[in-house]
mmCIF file of the N, C-alpha and C atoms, coordinates in Angstrom:
data_MODEL
# 
_entry.id   MODEL 
# 
loop_
_atom_site.group_PDB 
_atom_site.id 
_atom_site.type_symbol 
_atom_site.label_atom_id 
_atom_site.label_alt_id 
_atom_site.label_comp_id 
_atom_site.label_asym_id 
_atom_site.label_entity_id 
_atom_site.label_seq_id 
_atom_site.pdbx_PDB_ins_code 
_atom_site.Cartn_x 
_atom_site.Cartn_y 
_atom_site.Cartn_z 
_atom_site.occupancy 
_atom_site.B_iso_or_equiv 
_atom_site.pdbx_formal_charge 
_atom_site.auth_seq_id 
_atom_site.auth_comp_id 
_atom_site.auth_asym_id 
_atom_site.auth_atom_id 
_atom_site.pdbx_PDB_model_num 
ATOM 1   N N  . MET A 1 1  ? 0.836   -1.168  0.000  1.00 0.00 ? 1  MET A N  1 
ATOM 2   C CA . MET A 1 1  ? 0.000   0.000   0.000  1.00 0.00 ? 1  MET A CA 1 
ATOM 3   C C  . MET A 1 1  ? 0.887   1.240   0.000  1.00 0.00 ? 1  MET A C  1 
ATOM 4   N N  . LYS A 1 2  ? 0.470   2.225   -0.735 1.00 0.00 ? 2  LYS A N  1 
ATOM 5   C CA . LYS A 1 2  ? 1.217   3.483   -0.808 1.00 0.00 ? 2  LYS A CA 1 
ATOM 6   C C  . LYS A 1 2  ? 1.054   4.277   0.484  1.00 0.00 ? 2  LYS A C  1 
ATOM 7   N N  . ASN A 1 3  ? 2.106   4.986   0.828  1.00 0.00 ? 3  ASN A N  1 
ATOM 8   C CA . ASN A 1 3  ? 2.111   5.906   1.973  1.00 0.00 ? 3  ASN A CA 1 
ATOM 9   C C  . ASN A 1 3  ? 1.846   5.230   3.312  1.00 0.00 ? 3  ASN A C  1 
ATOM 10  N N  . VAL A 1 4  ? 2.090   3.936   3.408  1.00 0.00 ? 4  VAL A N  1 
ATOM 11  C CA . VAL A 1 4  ? 1.944   3.227   4.678  1.00 0.00 ? 4  VAL A CA 1 
ATOM 12  C C  . VAL A 1 4  ? 3.325   2.742   5.087  1.00 0.00 ? 4  VAL A C  1 
ATOM 13  N N  . LYS A 1 5  ? 3.767   3.189   6.242  1.00 0.00 ? 5  LYS A N  1 
ATOM 14  C CA . LYS A 1 5  ? 5.077   2.790   6.751  1.00 0.00 ? 5  LYS A CA 1 
ATOM 15  C C  . LYS A 1 5  ? 4.991   1.396   7.364  1.00 0.00 ? 5  LYS A C  1 
ATOM 16  N N  . PRO A 1 6  ? 6.108   0.673   7.404  1.00 0.00 ? 6  PRO A N  1 
ATOM 17  C CA . PRO A 1 6  ? 6.104   -0.688  7.961  1.00 0.00 ? 6  PRO A CA 1 
ATOM 18  C C  . PRO A 1 6  ? 5.607   -0.781  9.400  1.00 0.00 ? 6  PRO A C  1 
ATOM 19  N N  . ASP A 1 7  ? 5.749   0.286   10.173 1.00 0.00 ? 7  ASP A N  1 
ATOM 20  C CA . ASP A 1 7  ? 5.311   0.244   11.567 1.00 0.00 ? 7  ASP A CA 1 
ATOM 21  C C  . ASP A 1 7  ? 3.881   0.762   11.766 1.00 0.00 ? 7  ASP A C  1 
ATOM 22  N N  . GLN A 1 8  ? 3.169   1.057   10.697 1.00 0.00 ? 8  GLN A N  1 
ATOM 23  C CA . GLN A 1 8  ? 1.786   1.529   10.786 1.00 0.00 ? 8  GLN A CA 1 
ATOM 24  C C  . GLN A 1 8  ? 0.823   0.373   10.543 1.00 0.00 ? 8  GLN A C  1 
ATOM 25  N N  . TRP A 1 9  ? -0.322  0.428   11.200 1.00 0.00 ? 9  TRP A N  1 
ATOM 26  C CA . TRP A 1 9  ? -1.332  -0.588  10.960 1.00 0.00 ? 9  TRP A CA 1 
ATOM 27  C C  . TRP A 1 9  ? -2.354  -0.079  9.954  1.00 0.00 ? 9  TRP A C  1 
ATOM 28  N N  . VAL A 1 10 ? -3.023  -1.014  9.303  1.00 0.00 ? 10 VAL A N  1 
ATOM 29  C CA . VAL A 1 10 ? -4.044  -0.695  8.300  1.00 0.00 ? 10 VAL A CA 1 
ATOM 30  C C  . VAL A 1 10 ? -5.281  -1.508  8.639  1.00 0.00 ? 10 VAL A C  1 
ATOM 31  N N  . LYS A 1 11 ? -6.416  -0.853  8.722  1.00 0.00 ? 11 LYS A N  1 
ATOM 32  C CA . LYS A 1 11 ? -7.684  -1.529  8.993  1.00 0.00 ? 11 LYS A CA 1 
ATOM 33  C C  . LYS A 1 11 ? -8.505  -1.508  7.716  1.00 0.00 ? 11 LYS A C  1 
ATOM 34  N N  . LEU A 1 12 ? -8.808  -2.690  7.187  1.00 0.00 ? 12 LEU A N  1 
ATOM 35  C CA . LEU A 1 12 ? -9.673  -2.788  6.016  1.00 0.00 ? 12 LEU A CA 1 
ATOM 36  C C  . LEU A 1 12 ? -11.125 -2.678  6.469  1.00 0.00 ? 12 LEU A C  1 
ATOM 37  N N  . ASN A 1 13 ? -11.992 -2.213  5.585  1.00 0.00 ? 13 ASN A N  1 
ATOM 38  C CA . ASN A 1 13 ? -13.410 -2.022  5.905  1.00 0.00 ? 13 ASN A CA 1 
ATOM 39  C C  . ASN A 1 13 ? -13.568 -1.066  7.091  1.00 0.00 ? 13 ASN A C  1 
ATOM 40  N N  . LEU A 1 14 ? -12.864 0.062   7.029  1.00 0.00 ? 14 LEU A N  1 
ATOM 41  C CA . LEU A 1 14 ? -12.903 1.062   8.089  1.00 0.00 ? 14 LEU A CA 1 
ATOM 42  C C  . LEU A 1 14 ? -14.339 1.480   8.372  1.00 0.00 ? 14 LEU A C  1 
ATOM 43  N N  . GLY A 1 15 ? -14.699 1.490   9.625  1.00 0.00 ? 15 GLY A N  1 
ATOM 44  C CA . GLY A 1 15 ? -16.060 1.814   10.020 1.00 0.00 ? 15 GLY A CA 1 
ATOM 45  C C  . GLY A 1 15 ? -16.996 0.627   9.930  1.00 0.00 ? 15 GLY A C  1 
ATOM 46  N N  . THR A 1 16 ? -16.477 -0.517  9.495  1.00 0.00 ? 16 THR A N  1 
ATOM 47  C CA . THR A 1 16 ? -17.247 -1.750  9.372  1.00 0.00 ? 16 THR A CA 1 
ATOM 48  C C  . THR A 1 16 ? -18.541 -1.494  8.601  1.00 0.00 ? 16 THR A C  1 
ATOM 49  N N  . VAL A 1 17 ? -18.420 -0.831  7.456  1.00 0.00 ? 17 VAL A N  1 
ATOM 50  C CA . VAL A 1 17 ? -19.598 -0.455  6.671  1.00 0.00 ? 17 VAL A CA 1 
ATOM 51  C C  . VAL A 1 17 ? -19.933 -1.481  5.587  1.00 0.00 ? 17 VAL A C  1 
ATOM 52  N N  . GLY A 1 18 ? -18.974 -2.316  5.205  1.00 0.00 ? 18 GLY A N  1 
ATOM 53  C CA . GLY A 1 18 ? -19.224 -3.316  4.160  1.00 0.00 ? 18 GLY A CA 1 
ATOM 54  C C  . GLY A 1 18 ? -19.860 -4.565  4.746  1.00 0.00 ? 18 GLY A C  1 
ATOM 55  N N  . PHE A 1 19 ? -20.630 -5.261  3.935  1.00 0.00 ? 19 PHE A N  1 
ATOM 56  C CA . PHE A 1 19 ? -21.294 -6.489  4.369  1.00 0.00 ? 19 PHE A CA 1 
ATOM 57  C C  . PHE A 1 19 ? -20.482 -7.694  3.926  1.00 0.00 ? 19 PHE A C  1 
ATOM 58  N N  . TYR A 1 20 ? -19.302 -7.806  4.473  1.00 0.00 ? 20 TYR A N  1 
ATOM 59  C CA . TYR A 1 20 ? -18.422 -8.923  4.140  1.00 0.00 ? 20 TYR A CA 1 
ATOM 60  C C  . TYR A 1 20 ? -17.463 -9.144  5.303  1.00 0.00 ? 20 TYR A C  1 
ATOM 61  N N  . ARG A 1 21 ? -16.828 -10.296 5.310  1.00 0.00 ? 21 ARG A N  1 
ATOM 62  C CA . ARG A 1 21 ? -15.848 -10.634 6.332  1.00 0.00 ? 21 ARG A CA 1 
ATOM 63  C C  . ARG A 1 21 ? -14.457 -10.286 5.824  1.00 0.00 ? 21 ARG A C  1 
ATOM 64  N N  . THR A 1 22 ? -13.605 -9.857  6.725  1.00 0.00 ? 22 THR A N  1 
ATOM 65  C CA . THR A 1 22 ? -12.218 -9.587  6.389  1.00 0.00 ? 22 THR A CA 1 
ATOM 66  C C  . THR A 1 22 ? -11.357 -10.589 7.137  1.00 0.00 ? 22 THR A C  1 
ATOM 67  N N  . GLN A 1 23 ? -10.563 -11.331 6.386  1.00 0.00 ? 23 GLN A N  1 
ATOM 68  C CA . GLN A 1 23 ? -9.667  -12.306 7.002  1.00 0.00 ? 23 GLN A CA 1 
ATOM 69  C C  . GLN A 1 23 ? -8.241  -11.751 6.929  1.00 0.00 ? 23 GLN A C  1 
ATOM 70  N N  . TYR A 1 24 ? -7.707  -11.395 8.086  1.00 0.00 ? 24 TYR A N  1 
ATOM 71  C CA . TYR A 1 24 ? -6.361  -10.844 8.172  1.00 0.00 ? 24 TYR A CA 1 
ATOM 72  C C  . TYR A 1 24 ? -5.356  -11.963 8.388  1.00 0.00 ? 24 TYR A C  1 
ATOM 73  N N  . SER A 1 25 ? -4.164  -11.787 7.860  1.00 0.00 ? 25 SER A N  1 
ATOM 74  C CA . SER A 1 25 ? -3.083  -12.718 8.159  1.00 0.00 ? 25 SER A CA 1 
ATOM 75  C C  . SER A 1 25 ? -2.663  -12.502 9.614  1.00 0.00 ? 25 SER A C  1 
ATOM 76  N N  . SER A 1 26 ? -1.930  -13.446 10.155 1.00 0.00 ? 26 SER A N  1 
ATOM 77  C CA . SER A 1 26 ? -1.435  -13.304 11.531 1.00 0.00 ? 26 SER A CA 1 
ATOM 78  C C  . SER A 1 26 ? -0.587  -12.050 11.673 1.00 0.00 ? 26 SER A C  1 
ATOM 79  N N  . ALA A 1 27 ? 0.243   -11.771 10.665 1.00 0.00 ? 27 ALA A N  1 
ATOM 80  C CA . ALA A 1 27 ? 1.098   -10.573 10.715 1.00 0.00 ? 27 ALA A CA 1 
ATOM 81  C C  . ALA A 1 27 ? 0.262   -9.296  10.725 1.00 0.00 ? 27 ALA A C  1 
ATOM 82  N N  . MET A 1 28 ? -0.802  -9.255  9.935  1.00 0.00 ? 28 MET A N  1 
ATOM 83  C CA . MET A 1 28 ? -1.648  -8.063  9.911  1.00 0.00 ? 28 MET A CA 1 
ATOM 84  C C  . MET A 1 28 ? -2.390  -7.892  11.239 1.00 0.00 ? 28 MET A C  1 
ATOM 85  N N  . LEU A 1 29 ? -2.852  -9.000  11.817 1.00 0.00 ? 29 LEU A N  1 
ATOM 86  C CA . LEU A 1 29 ? -3.510  -8.913  13.122 1.00 0.00 ? 29 LEU A CA 1 
ATOM 87  C C  . LEU A 1 29 ? -2.535  -8.407  14.182 1.00 0.00 ? 29 LEU A C  1 
ATOM 88  N N  . GLU A 1 30 ? -1.313  -8.900  14.143 1.00 0.00 ? 30 GLU A N  1 
ATOM 89  C CA . GLU A 1 30 ? -0.285  -8.434  15.080 1.00 0.00 ? 30 GLU A CA 1 
ATOM 90  C C  . GLU A 1 30 ? -0.058  -6.930  14.943 1.00 0.00 ? 30 GLU A C  1 
ATOM 91  N N  . SER A 1 31 ? -0.069  -6.435  13.697 1.00 0.00 ? 31 SER A N  1 
ATOM 92  C CA . SER A 1 31 ? 0.166   -5.006  13.495 1.00 0.00 ? 31 SER A CA 1 
ATOM 93  C C  . SER A 1 31 ? -1.000  -4.156  13.990 1.00 0.00 ? 31 SER A C  1 
ATOM 94  N N  . LEU A 1 32 ? -2.185  -4.748  14.115 1.00 0.00 ? 32 LEU A N  1 
ATOM 95  C CA . LEU A 1 32 ? -3.351  -4.016  14.627 1.00 0.00 ? 32 LEU A CA 1 
ATOM 96  C C  . LEU A 1 32 ? -3.371  -3.936  16.157 1.00 0.00 ? 32 LEU A C  1 
ATOM 97  N N  . LEU A 1 33 ? -2.606  -4.794  16.825 1.00 0.00 ? 33 LEU A N  1 
ATOM 98  C CA . LEU A 1 33 ? -2.632  -4.829  18.292 1.00 0.00 ? 33 LEU A CA 1 
ATOM 99  C C  . LEU A 1 33 ? -2.358  -3.482  18.957 1.00 0.00 ? 33 LEU A C  1 
ATOM 100 N N  . PRO A 1 34 ? -1.377  -2.696  18.503 1.00 0.00 ? 34 PRO A N  1 
ATOM 101 C CA . PRO A 1 34 ? -1.180  -1.389  19.159 1.00 0.00 ? 34 PRO A CA 1 
ATOM 102 C C  . PRO A 1 34 ? -2.417  -0.490  19.078 1.00 0.00 ? 34 PRO A C  1 
ATOM 103 N N  . GLY A 1 35 ? -3.100  -0.493  17.947 1.00 0.00 ? 35 GLY A N  1 
ATOM 104 C CA . GLY A 1 35 ? -4.312  0.312   17.799 1.00 0.00 ? 35 GLY A CA 1 
ATOM 105 C C  . GLY A 1 35 ? -5.452  -0.171  18.673 1.00 0.00 ? 35 GLY A C  1 
ATOM 106 N N  . ILE A 1 36 ? -5.466  -1.471  18.934 1.00 0.00 ? 36 ILE A N  1 
ATOM 107 C CA . ILE A 1 36 ? -6.476  -2.049  19.829 1.00 0.00 ? 36 ILE A CA 1 
ATOM 108 C C  . ILE A 1 36 ? -6.134  -1.689  21.271 1.00 0.00 ? 36 ILE A C  1 
ATOM 109 N N  . ARG A 1 37 ? -4.878  -1.866  21.620 1.00 0.00 ? 37 ARG A N  1 
ATOM 110 C CA . ARG A 1 37 ? -4.443  -1.625  23.010 1.00 0.00 ? 37 ARG A CA 1 
ATOM 111 C C  . ARG A 1 37 ? -4.539  -0.167  23.421 1.00 0.00 ? 37 ARG A C  1 
ATOM 112 N N  . ASP A 1 38 ? -4.139  0.745   22.527 1.00 0.00 ? 38 ASP A N  1 
ATOM 113 C CA . ASP A 1 38 ? -4.181  2.160   22.909 1.00 0.00 ? 38 ASP A CA 1 
ATOM 114 C C  . ASP A 1 38 ? -5.502  2.831   22.528 1.00 0.00 ? 38 ASP A C  1 
ATOM 115 N N  . LEU A 1 39 ? -6.444  2.036   22.030 1.00 0.00 ? 39 LEU A N  1 
ATOM 116 C CA . LEU A 1 39 ? -7.801  2.465   21.691 1.00 0.00 ? 39 LEU A CA 1 
ATOM 117 C C  . LEU A 1 39 ? -7.851  3.480   20.553 1.00 0.00 ? 39 LEU A C  1 
ATOM 118 N N  . SER A 1 40 ? -6.764  3.566   19.759 1.00 0.00 ? 40 SER A N  1 
ATOM 119 C CA . SER A 1 40 ? -6.806  4.464   18.604 1.00 0.00 ? 40 SER A CA 1 
ATOM 120 C C  . SER A 1 40 ? -7.637  3.868   17.465 1.00 0.00 ? 40 SER A C  1 
ATOM 121 N N  . LEU A 1 41 ? -7.844  2.562   17.498 1.00 0.00 ? 41 LEU A N  1 
ATOM 122 C CA . LEU A 1 41 ? -8.768  1.917   16.566 1.00 0.00 ? 41 LEU A CA 1 
ATOM 123 C C  . LEU A 1 41 ? -10.167 2.120   17.141 1.00 0.00 ? 41 LEU A C  1 
ATOM 124 N N  . PRO A 1 42 ? -11.070 2.740   16.385 1.00 0.00 ? 42 PRO A N  1 
ATOM 125 C CA . PRO A 1 42 ? -12.400 3.056   16.923 1.00 0.00 ? 42 PRO A CA 1 
ATOM 126 C C  . PRO A 1 42 ? -13.149 1.809   17.424 1.00 0.00 ? 42 PRO A C  1 
ATOM 127 N N  . PRO A 1 43 ? -14.037 1.993   18.411 1.00 0.00 ? 43 PRO A N  1 
ATOM 128 C CA . PRO A 1 43 ? -14.782 0.867   18.979 1.00 0.00 ? 43 PRO A CA 1 
ATOM 129 C C  . PRO A 1 43 ? -15.500 0.020   17.923 1.00 0.00 ? 43 PRO A C  1 
ATOM 130 N N  . VAL A 1 44 ? -16.125 0.652   16.935 1.00 0.00 ? 44 VAL A N  1 
ATOM 131 C CA . VAL A 1 44 ? -16.864 -0.111  15.922 1.00 0.00 ? 44 VAL A CA 1 
ATOM 132 C C  . VAL A 1 44 ? -15.912 -1.019  15.139 1.00 0.00 ? 44 VAL A C  1 
ATOM 133 N N  . ASP A 1 45 ? -14.687 -0.571  14.923 1.00 0.00 ? 45 ASP A N  1 
ATOM 134 C CA . ASP A 1 45 ? -13.712 -1.381  14.202 1.00 0.00 ? 45 ASP A CA 1 
ATOM 135 C C  . ASP A 1 45 ? -13.137 -2.484  15.080 1.00 0.00 ? 45 ASP A C  1 
ATOM 136 N N  . ARG A 1 46 ? -12.964 -2.220  16.355 1.00 0.00 ? 46 ARG A N  1 
ATOM 137 C CA . ARG A 1 46 ? -12.517 -3.285  17.272 1.00 0.00 ? 46 ARG A CA 1 
ATOM 138 C C  . ARG A 1 46 ? -13.572 -4.372  17.357 1.00 0.00 ? 46 ARG A C  1 
ATOM 139 N N  . LEU A 1 47 ? -14.816 -3.965  17.443 1.00 0.00 ? 47 LEU A N  1 
ATOM 140 C CA . LEU A 1 47 ? -15.908 -4.941  17.463 1.00 0.00 ? 47 LEU A CA 1 
ATOM 141 C C  . LEU A 1 47 ? -15.993 -5.685  16.130 1.00 0.00 ? 47 LEU A C  1 
ATOM 142 N N  . GLY A 1 48 ? -15.794 -4.985  15.028 1.00 0.00 ? 48 GLY A N  1 
ATOM 143 C CA . GLY A 1 48 ? -15.813 -5.624  13.716 1.00 0.00 ? 48 GLY A CA 1 
ATOM 144 C C  . GLY A 1 48 ? -14.737 -6.683  13.584 1.00 0.00 ? 48 GLY A C  1 
ATOM 145 N N  . LEU A 1 49 ? -13.538 -6.394  14.099 1.00 0.00 ? 49 LEU A N  1 
ATOM 146 C CA . LEU A 1 49 ? -12.455 -7.391  14.090 1.00 0.00 ? 49 LEU A CA 1 
ATOM 147 C C  . LEU A 1 49 ? -12.849 -8.621  14.892 1.00 0.00 ? 49 LEU A C  1 
ATOM 148 N N  . GLN A 1 50 ? -13.382 -8.388  16.076 1.00 0.00 ? 50 GLN A N  1 
ATOM 149 C CA . GLN A 1 50 ? -13.798 -9.498  16.929 1.00 0.00 ? 50 GLN A CA 1 
ATOM 150 C C  . GLN A 1 50 ? -14.887 -10.320 16.242 1.00 0.00 ? 50 GLN A C  1 
ATOM 151 N N  . ASN A 1 51 ? -15.840 -9.650  15.647 1.00 0.00 ? 51 ASN A N  1 
ATOM 152 C CA . ASN A 1 51 ? -16.939 -10.326 14.962 1.00 0.00 ? 51 ASN A CA 1 
ATOM 153 C C  . ASN A 1 51 ? -16.419 -11.146 13.780 1.00 0.00 ? 51 ASN A C  1 
ATOM 154 N N  . ASP A 1 52 ? -15.515 -10.564 12.993 1.00 0.00 ? 52 ASP A N  1 
ATOM 155 C CA . ASP A 1 52 ? -14.949 -11.289 11.855 1.00 0.00 ? 52 ASP A CA 1 
ATOM 156 C C  . ASP A 1 52 ? -14.181 -12.520 12.319 1.00 0.00 ? 52 ASP A C  1 
ATOM 157 N N  . LEU A 1 53 ? -13.338 -12.354 13.331 1.00 0.00 ? 53 LEU A N  1 
ATOM 158 C CA . LEU A 1 53 ? -12.552 -13.486 13.825 1.00 0.00 ? 53 LEU A CA 1 
ATOM 159 C C  . LEU A 1 53 ? -13.452 -14.599 14.353 1.00 0.00 ? 53 LEU A C  1 
ATOM 160 N N  . PHE A 1 54 ? -14.478 -14.234 15.118 1.00 0.00 ? 54 PHE A N  1 
ATOM 161 C CA . PHE A 1 54 ? -15.411 -15.229 15.652 1.00 0.00 ? 54 PHE A CA 1 
ATOM 162 C C  . PHE A 1 54 ? -16.138 -15.953 14.524 1.00 0.00 ? 54 PHE A C  1 
ATOM 163 N N  . SER A 1 55 ? -16.661 -15.199 13.580 1.00 0.00 ? 55 SER A N  1 
ATOM 164 C CA . SER A 1 55 ? -17.426 -15.796 12.480 1.00 0.00 ? 55 SER A CA 1 
ATOM 165 C C  . SER A 1 55 ? -16.559 -16.686 11.598 1.00 0.00 ? 55 SER A C  1 
ATOM 166 N N  . LEU A 1 56 ? -15.365 -16.227 11.260 1.00 0.00 ? 56 LEU A N  1 
ATOM 167 C CA . LEU A 1 56 ? -14.479 -17.030 10.420 1.00 0.00 ? 56 LEU A CA 1 
ATOM 168 C C  . LEU A 1 56 ? -14.055 -18.309 11.136 1.00 0.00 ? 56 LEU A C  1 
ATOM 169 N N  . THR A 1 57 ? -13.801 -18.206 12.443 1.00 0.00 ? 57 THR A N  1 
ATOM 170 C CA . THR A 1 57 ? -13.449 -19.393 13.223 1.00 0.00 ? 57 THR A CA 1 
ATOM 171 C C  . THR A 1 57 ? -14.627 -20.357 13.293 1.00 0.00 ? 57 THR A C  1 
ATOM 172 N N  . SER A 1 58 ? -15.824 -19.838 13.496 1.00 0.00 ? 58 SER A N  1 
ATOM 173 C CA . SER A 1 58 ? -17.023 -20.675 13.570 1.00 0.00 ? 58 SER A CA 1 
ATOM 174 C C  . SER A 1 58 ? -17.281 -21.375 12.246 1.00 0.00 ? 58 SER A C  1 
ATOM 175 N N  . MET A 1 59 ? -17.065 -20.671 11.137 1.00 0.00 ? 59 MET A N  1 
ATOM 176 C CA . MET A 1 59 ? -17.282 -21.265 9.817  1.00 0.00 ? 59 MET A CA 1 
ATOM 177 C C  . MET A 1 59 ? -16.304 -22.416 9.586  1.00 0.00 ? 59 MET A C  1 
ATOM 178 N N  . ARG A 1 60 ? -15.055 -22.251 10.019 1.00 0.00 ? 60 ARG A N  1 
ATOM 179 C CA . ARG A 1 60 ? -14.057 -23.312 9.862  1.00 0.00 ? 60 ARG A CA 1 
ATOM 180 C C  . ARG A 1 60 ? -14.439 -24.541 10.675 1.00 0.00 ? 60 ARG A C  1 
ATOM 181 N N  . LYS A 1 61 ? -14.949 -24.311 11.884 1.00 0.00 ? 61 LYS A N  1 
ATOM 182 C CA . LYS A 1 61 ? -15.342 -25.434 12.744 1.00 0.00 ? 61 LYS A CA 1 
ATOM 183 C C  . LYS A 1 61 ? -16.522 -26.181 12.133 1.00 0.00 ? 61 LYS A C  1 
ATOM 184 N N  . SER A 1 62 ? -17.497 -25.475 11.607 1.00 0.00 ? 62 SER A N  1 
ATOM 185 C CA . SER A 1 62 ? -18.684 -26.139 11.064 1.00 0.00 ? 62 SER A CA 1 
ATOM 186 C C  . SER A 1 62 ? -18.344 -26.914 9.783  1.00 0.00 ? 62 SER A C  1 
ATOM 187 N N  . ARG A 1 63 ? -17.342 -26.450 9.030  1.00 0.00 ? 63 ARG A N  1 
ATOM 188 C CA . ARG A 1 63 ? -16.940 -27.177 7.820  1.00 0.00 ? 63 ARG A CA 1 
ATOM 189 C C  . ARG A 1 63 ? -16.242 -28.477 8.157  1.00 0.00 ? 63 ARG A C  1 
ATOM 190 N N  . SER A 1 64 ? -15.651 -28.563 9.344  1.00 0.00 ? 64 SER A N  1 
ATOM 191 C CA . SER A 1 64 ? -14.917 -29.768 9.697  1.00 0.00 ? 64 SER A CA 1 
ATOM 192 C C  . SER A 1 64 ? -15.812 -30.834 10.313 1.00 0.00 ? 64 SER A C  1 
ATOM 193 N N  . LEU A 1 65 ? -17.088 -30.545 10.515 1.00 0.00 ? 65 LEU A N  1 
ATOM 194 C CA . LEU A 1 65 ? -18.007 -31.535 11.101 1.00 0.00 ? 65 LEU A CA 1 
ATOM 195 C C  . LEU A 1 65 ? -18.373 -32.598 10.091 1.00 0.00 ? 65 LEU A C  1 
# 
C-alpha cells in the first residue's frame, strides 16, 4: 500500500460499513494490536475485528463436522 510505513497498521473495511468478512493474516492482526491496546482503533472497528474473527473461526469449525 502506498504511503503506509512498515510500523503503521491498516484496517480494512474502516467503520465496518461493508457487508463482508475480512480475514487478516497473523502478521496483519499483530500489526493491529497497538491500535487495539491504545484504543486508537475506533470501537466499531474493534468490534468488527472481533466479529470477523469469531465468524471465520465458527465457519471453519462447522466445515470440519
